C-alpha positions in Angstrom: -49.8 -62.8 -35.2 -48.6 -65.6 -32.8 -46.4 -65.1 -29.8 -45.1 -67.4 -27.2 -47.1 -67.2 -23.9 -43.9 -66.9 -21.7 -45.8 -65.5 -18.8 -48.5 -68.2 -18.8 -51.4 -65.7 -19.2 -54.8 -67.3 -18.7 -56.4 -64.4 -20.6 -54.8 -61.5 -22.4 -55.7 -58.1 -23.9 -53.9 -56.0 -26.6 -53.5 -52.3 -26.1 -51.9 -49.7 -28.5 -49.7 -47.0 -27.0 -49.8 -43.4 -28.2 -46.5 -41.8 -27.4 -47.7 -38.2 -28.1 -50.7 -38.4 -25.8 -49.0 -40.8 -23.4 -52.1 -43.0 -23.5 -53.1 -46.6 -23.9 -56.1 -47.7 -26.1 -57.8 -51.0 -26.0 -57.4 -52.8 -29.4 -58.7 -56.4 -29.0 -58.8 -59.5 -26.9 -55.9 -61.9 -27.3 -56.7 -65.6 -27.8 -54.7 -67.9 -25.5 -54.2 -71.4 -26.7 -51.6 -74.1 -26.3 -48.9 -71.8 -25.1 -49.5 -69.2 -27.8 -50.9 -65.7 -27.8 -52.8 -65.0 -31.0 -54.2 -61.7 -32.3 -54.3 -59.5 -35.3 -53.9 -55.7 -35.9 -54.7 -53.5 -38.8 -51.9 -51.0 -38.6 -48.4 -50.6 -37.4 -47.4 -49.1 -34.1 -46.5 -49.9 -30.5 -48.5 -52.5 -28.6 -48.5 -54.2 -25.3 -50.2 -57.3 -24.0 -51.4 -57.6 -20.4 -53.4 -60.2 -18.5 -55.7 -57.5 -17.0 -57.9 -54.9 -18.6 -56.6 -51.4 -18.3 -58.8 -48.3 -18.5 -58.2 -46.3 -21.6 -56.1 -43.3 -21.0 -57.2 -40.2 -23.0 -55.1 -37.3 -23.9 -56.6 -34.9 -21.3 -55.8 -37.3 -18.4 -52.4 -38.3 -19.5 -50.5 -35.8 -17.3 -52.4 -36.8 -14.2 -51.9 -40.5 -14.9 -48.1 -40.3 -15.2 -47.6 -40.6 -11.4 -50.0 -43.5 -11.1 -48.8 -45.7 -13.9 -45.8 -47.0 -11.8 -48.2 -49.2 -9.9 -49.7 -50.9 -12.9 -49.0 -54.6 -13.6 -45.6 -55.3 -15.1 -46.5 -58.8 -16.3 -47.0 -57.8 -19.9 -45.6 -59.2 -23.1 -44.0 -57.4 -26.0 -45.9 -57.3 -29.2 -45.7 -55.2 -32.4 -47.3 -55.2 -35.8 -45.4 -53.7 -38.7 -45.1 -56.4 -41.3 -46.2 -59.5 -39.6 -43.0 -60.0 -37.6 -42.0 -59.6 -33.9 -38.8 -58.2 -32.3 -36.8 -59.1 -29.3 -35.6 -55.5 -28.8 -37.5 -54.1 -25.7 -38.0 -50.8 -24.0 -40.3 -49.8 -21.1 -43.6 -47.9 -21.6 -45.5 -45.8 -19.0 -47.3 -48.8 -17.6 -44.1 -50.8 -17.0 -45.2 -53.2 -19.8 -42.5 -54.0 -22.5 -42.9 -52.5 -25.9 -41.0 -52.1 -29.1 -41.2 -49.4 -31.7 -40.5 -49.7 -35.3 -41.3 -47.2 -38.1 -43.8 -48.5 -40.6 -42.2 -49.8 -43.8 -38.6 -49.1 -42.7 -35.9 -50.8 -40.6 -34.6 -48.9 -37.6 -31.2 -47.3 -38.1 -28.2 -48.7 -36.2 -25.2 -46.8 -35.0 -23.4 -49.9 -33.7 -20.2 -51.0 -35.5 -20.5 -54.6 -36.6 -17.7 -57.1 -35.8 -16.9 -57.4 -39.5 -16.3 -53.6 -39.7 -14.0 -53.8 -36.8 -12.1 -56.7 -38.4 -11.8 -54.9 -41.6 -10.4 -51.8 -39.8 -7.9 -53.9 -37.9 -4.6 -54.3 -39.7 -3.1 -57.7 -39.9 0.2 -58.2 -38.0 3.1 -57.6 -40.3 5.0 -60.7 -41.1 8.7 -61.0 -40.3 11.1 -61.3 -43.2 14.8 -61.6 -43.9 16.9 -61.6 -47.1 19.3 -64.3 -48.3 21.8 -64.5 -51.1 24.3 -67.2 -52.3 27.5 -66.2 -54.0 30.7 -67.7 -55.3 32.5 -64.7 -56.7 35.9 -65.8 -55.2 36.0 -68.8 -57.5 36.0 -66.5 -60.5 39.4 -65.2 -59.3 40.7 -68.7 -58.6 39.5 -70.7 -61.6 42.9 -72.3 -61.9 42.3 -74.0 -58.5 38.8 -75.3 -59.4 38.4 -79.0 -59.9 37.9 -79.9 -63.6 34.4 -80.1 -64.8 32.9 -77.8 -62.1 33.2 -74.6 -64.0 29.6 -75.2 -65.4 28.3 -74.6 -61.9 29.9 -71.3 -61.5 27.7 -68.4 -62.8 29.4 -65.8 -64.9 28.7 -63.1 -62.3 29.3 -65.4 -59.3 25.7 -65.1 -58.1 24.0 -68.5 -57.5 21.0 -66.8 -55.8 20.3 -63.1 -56.0 19.1 -61.3 -52.9 15.7 -62.8 -52.1 13.2 -61.8 -49.4 11.9 -64.7 -47.3 9.2 -64.8 -44.6 10.5 -66.0 -41.2 8.5 -68.6 -39.3 8.7 -68.8 -35.5 11.9 -70.3 -34.3 13.7 -70.5 -37.6 17.5 -70.4 -37.9 19.9 -69.6 -40.7 20.0 -73.3 -41.8 16.2 -73.5 -41.9 16.1 -70.5 -44.3 18.8 -71.9 -46.5 17.2 -75.3 -46.7 13.8 -73.9 -47.5 15.1 -71.4 -50.2 17.3 -73.9 -52.0 14.5 -76.4 -52.1 12.0 -73.9 -53.4 14.5 -72.5 -56.0 15.7 -76.1 -56.9 19.3 -75.3 -56.0 21.3 -78.4 -55.0 22.5 -78.3 -51.4 24.1 -80.9 -49.2 24.8 -80.8 -45.5 25.8 -83.1 -42.6 25.0 -83.0 -38.9 28.2 -82.2 -37.2 28.6 -82.0 -33.4 31.4 -79.6 -33.7 28.9 -77.0 -35.1 26.0 -78.2 -32.9 24.0 -78.9 -36.0 24.2 -78.7 -39.7 27.5 -78.2 -41.6 27.1 -77.1 -45.2 29.2 -79.3 -47.4 28.1 -78.1 -50.9 25.7 -75.7 -52.7 25.0 -75.8 -56.4 27.5 -78.8 -56.7 30.3 -76.7 -55.3 31.8 -78.4 -52.3 34.5 -77.6 -49.7 38.0 -78.1 -51.1 36.7 -77.9 -54.7 38.7 -74.7 -55.2 41.8 -75.3 -53.1 42.6 -76.7 -49.6 41.2 -73.6 -47.9 38.0 -73.4 -49.7 34.4 -74.0 -48.6 31.1 -72.3 -47.6 30.7 -69.6 -44.9 27.8 -67.5 -43.9 27.4 -64.0 -42.5 24.5 -62.1 -41.1 24.3 -58.3 -41.4 27.9 -58.3 -42.5 29.1 -60.3 -39.5 30.5 -63.9 -39.6 29.2 -65.8 -36.6 31.7 -68.2 -35.0 29.2 -70.9 -34.5 27.1 -73.2 -36.8 24.2 -71.9 -38.9 21.7 -74.1 -36.9 22.5 -72.0 -33.9 21.7 -68.6 -35.3 18.1 -67.6 -34.7 16.9 -65.4 -37.5 15.4 -62.0 -36.6 13.2 -59.6 -38.6 15.3 -57.7 -41.1 18.3 -59.9 -41.0 20.5 -59.9 -44.1 21.9 -63.4 -44.7 24.7 -64.1 -47.2 26.2 -67.5 -48.0 29.6 -67.0 -49.6 32.3 -69.4 -51.0 35.8 -68.7 -49.7 39.0 -69.9 -51.3 41.2 -68.5 -48.5 39.7 -69.5 -45.1 37.5 -66.4 -45.1 40.1 -63.8 -45.8 38.8 -63.2 -49.3 35.2 -62.7 -48.1 35.9 -60.4 -45.2 35.8 -62.7 -42.2 36.6 -60.6 -39.2 38.0 -63.6 -37.4 40.7 -64.2 -40.0 44.2 -64.0 -38.4 45.9 -61.4 -40.5 
């Protein structure tokens, strides 16, 4: 076995430690060469290396020697022989030398939780989501006002996009959600940047534009049943929000806009 000569021993000696009898027994001289400590042992157990010879402690004198062992040299190096490997785990023996103990033929049990176990037990943060739907039900009741040729873009049930759950990314607004969903679902959508709305104004969805079903028709949005009185770029989406884009044929009255002047 080869160990690094970290303490720059000029000469070294190997002792085995018997925990039951609390004694040290000389095993062999340790060869010192080119910064290495070289030795061999024939059986597993606890060993220490010192640069001075220590008298063998027998079982009968072990009790008497306990009080004297504190003064022994603490310049010793850890060594062990189990399967030809060395360990960095250290514990003190009665002579203040460092030792390690390792059962023959078995690895020491560990009660420590590994970082991977901790990671597996930690639940990932729940992602924030909202729902969005796009409807044009009102057109079905006003087909006589619809521009010719646009009826093919009006679904039979008035639902262009059924309620869909969408993950919310940091800082997203209602317009961001609409733009992402229509792109992913391949639904036509057109908007313009309008200073009146401090951002995007939705001109058309699914080829249905403002004024296509009368002079008071166009797209509106509501969140959690409430119609904001500002542009969709200004509404920051929160976890659990329910977003609806609805087509009105009567300035919002037919879709329940609370601001409509009755």
